[in-house]
C-alpha positions in Angstrom: 0.3 -0.2 -0.1 1.5 3.8 -0.8 2.3 5.0 1.8 0.0 8.2 2.9 0.8 11.4 5.1 0.8 15.2 5.1 1.9 16.7 1.8 5.7 17.7 2.6 7.6 19.3 -0.6 11.0 18.5 0.9 10.9 14.9 1.0 10.6 12.6 -2.0 9.6 8.8 -1.8 12.1 6.7 -3.4 12.5 2.8 -4.7 15.4 1.6 -3.8 16.9 -2.5 -3.7 13.1 -2.9 -4.1 12.4 -1.1 -1.3 10.1 2.4 -0.8 12.0 4.5 1.7 11.2 8.6 2.5 14.4 10.8 1.5 14.3 14.4 3.0 16.0 16.5 1.0 18.5 17.0 2.9 19.6 13.1 2.9 18.6 13.5 -0.7 21.4 16.2 -1.9 24.0 14.2 0.2 23.2 10.6 -1.1 22.7 12.1 -4.6 25.5 15.3 -3.8 23.0 17.4 -6.0 20.8 20.8 -5.0 17.3 19.0 -5.6 15.4 17.2 -8.2 13.9 16.6 -11.6 10.6 14.2 -11.7 10.0 13.4 -15.4 7.1 10.6 -16.1 7.9 7.8 -16.8 7.2 7.5 -20.6 8.3 11.8 -21.0 12.2 10.0 -19.3 12.2 7.0 -21.8 12.3 10.5 -25.0 14.5 12.8 -23.2 16.6 13.7 -26.4 20.5 14.3 -25.4 21.8 16.2 -28.1 24.9 18.1 -27.6 24.9 16.9 -23.6 21.3 19.0 -23.6 17.9 19.2 -22.6 15.2 21.4 -22.3 11.4 21.1 -20.4 9.0 22.6 -19.8 6.6 23.0 -16.7 3.6 24.7 -15.4 4.3 27.8 -13.3 7.4 28.4 -11.3 9.8 25.2 -11.0 12.0 26.4 -8.3 15.4 25.6 -10.3 18.2 28.1 -10.1 20.7 28.3 -13.0 24.0 26.7 -11.6 22.5 24.3 -9.4 22.5 20.3 -10.4 19.8 18.2 -10.6 19.7 14.3 -10.6 16.7 13.7 -13.2 14.5 10.8 -12.2 11.7 9.2 -13.5 8.7 8.8 -11.5 7.6 4.7 -10.7 4.4 5.5 -9.9 2.3 9.2 -9.7 1.4 10.4 -6.6 -1.7 12.0 -5.6 -3.0 14.1 -3.3 -7.4 14.7 -3.2 -8.2 18.4 -3.0 -9.2 19.5 0.2 -7.1 17.4 2.0 -3.6 18.6 3.6 -3.0 14.7 3.1 -0.6 13.3 0.4 0.7 10.1 -1.9 4.0 11.2 -2.8 5.7 10.0 -6.8 7.0 6.7 -6.2 10.9 7.6 -7.7 13.7 5.2 -9.4 17.4 6.3 -9.3 17.2 3.1 -12.4 18.7 5.3 -15.9 18.5 8.6 -13.8 21.4 11.6 -14.4 22.8 14.5 -12.8 22.1 17.5 -14.8 23.4 21.9 -14.3 20.5 23.9 -14.7 22.0 27.1 -17.5 18.9 28.6 -18.5 15.9 29.5 -17.2 12.6 31.3 -18.1 9.6 31.6 -16.0 6.9 33.9 -16.1 6.1 32.6 -20.5 3.0 32.3 -21.9 2.8 29.9 -24.9 2.5 32.3 -27.8 6.1 33.7 -26.5 7.5 30.6 -26.5 10.2 30.4 -30.0 11.5 27.7 -31.8 14.0 28.2 -29.8 12.8 26.0 -27.3 12.3 23.4 -28.7 16.0 23.1 -29.8 16.3 20.2 -27.0 12.8 19.1 -26.3 11.1 15.4 -24.9 10.4 13.7 -27.4 7.0 14.1 -28.3 6.9 17.9 -27.3 9.1 18.8 -29.6 6.7 22.5 -31.2 4.6 25.0 -29.7 1.3 23.2 -30.6 2.3 19.9 -29.4 3.0 21.9 -25.4 -0.5 22.6 -24.4 -0.5 18.6 -24.7 2.3 17.4 -22.9 1.1 20.0 -20.1 -2.0 18.7 -19.6 -1.4 14.8 -19.6 1.4 16.3 -16.9 -0.6 18.1 -14.6 -4.2 17.5 -13.6 -5.1 20.5 -12.5 -4.9 22.1 -16.6 -6.4 18.6 -17.8 -9.9 20.2 -18.8 -8.3 23.8 -19.7 -9.7 24.5 -22.3 -6.9 26.3 -25.6 -8.3 29.6 -24.1 -7.5 28.8 -20.8 -4.3 26.6 -21.2 -2.9 30.3 -23.4 -4.0 31.8 -20.5 -1.3 29.2 -17.8 1.8 30.2 -16.9 4.7 27.9 -18.1 8.3 27.6 -17.2 11.5 26.8 -19.6 14.4 25.2 -18.6 17.6 24.0 -20.5 19.6 21.4 -18.7 23.6 20.4 -19.4 24.0 16.9 -18.6 26.9 16.2 -16.6 26.5 12.9 -15.5 24.2 10.6 -17.9 22.7 7.5 -17.4 26.1 5.3 -18.5 28.7 7.6 -16.1 26.2 7.7 -13.5 26.1 6.4 -10.2 22.9 7.4 -9.3 21.3 3.9 -9.3 24.5 2.2 -7.0 
């Protein structure tokens, strides 16, 4: 049965050695020698294109990505949930298998869909390679906007982050 607990953004549920282990932010940072993490859905994780050692990623609203910081790019093995009107959540289960370390080299916050330019898609996740595919990908990722019309999606703020891979999956010691 998945872990249910009060919602805390600074904790991670990690699949390690076949067990689910809850780590606080400091434990996670020490274990993986990073400043934070970027959770990617399982289907998108396999679609990351690492052209020129970089990849771009879009988020709804403003994630806390900071230029110059190192992040573990990690796959969501099982989605979490937070029922509306409650402060309890089932955290997402993250898998370090195939995870890699990347440095944030650019963050563009408060973008609107109409201001997203072709260069934002130079290092895309497969399936998010043009302005037309972006709203669909965001809707799939974020339950809060799944029922939004195209007009409503056009009003949502998004963030674009560009990462430079420092330890690719085959060289990373993350899963060990």
